[in-house]
ROMIGU-387170 format. One record per residue (C-alpha): y, x, z. Coordinates in pm, whole numbers, plus 32768, in hexadecimal, padded with zeros to 4 digits. Layout:
REM residues N
YXZ;...
This chain:
REM residues 75
243B102DCA00;233A0F20C9BC;21C90F6FC9F1;20B60E88C977;1F3E0E78C995;1F020D05C975;1DAF0CF6C8CD;1E070C9AC76A;1F3B0BC4C7B4;202D0CDCC75F;20980C3CC615;20F50AF7C6C3;21BF0BB2C7C8;22700C7FC6BD;22C70B49C5F4;235C0AAFC72F;242A0BEBC765;24BD0C02C604;26260BCAC670;25FE0CBDC793;257F0DCCC6A7;268E0D7EC5A9;27B10D83C69D;27460E7BC7AB;26320F52C713;25670F95C84F;246510ABC841;2306101FC818;21AF109CC885;209D0FB3C80E;1F220FCDC829;1EA40F73C6CC;1D380FE1C6D2;1CAA0E80C6C0;1CBA0E5AC544;1D390F42C433;1DDE0E23C377;1E970DB8C4B2;1F1B0F1AC4E4;1FAC0F1AC386;203E0DBCC3AF;20E40E22C4F8;21900F42C446;22010E55C333;22900D58C42B;23510E6BC4DE;23E40EF7C39A;24400D97C324;24F60D56C46B;25BB0E99C455;258B0F87C32D;262110A9C3F4;24EB10BDC4D2;241111EFC4A7;22A3118CC4D8;218B1280C530;201B1250C572;1F80133EC670;1E1D136CC6E0;1CF712D9C62A;1BE211F8C6A5;1AAA1262C5E9;199511A1C698;198D10A4C57C;19B210E6C408;1AAC110AC37B;1B6311CFC486;1CAB112BC4E1;1DEA1194C591;1DEF1172C70A;1F65115FC74F;209C1101C68C;21E71195C6F9;23311119C66B;248511AAC6B5;
């Protein structure tokens, strides 16, 4: 399992882990509450690396509008 809460650098880390996700498909738990667009891009990067991933968003951060997902889980 890979867990990330790296303050907006999740996309860079995921891009660096493309071959790992493609070949080994580790479970992922990623904090994505920083920006809604980043949350969606993280899901896209994961699915591009390995289309067999199932991606779920859980929890919502509603302090700012629009509300955005808090966590991304991929398995």
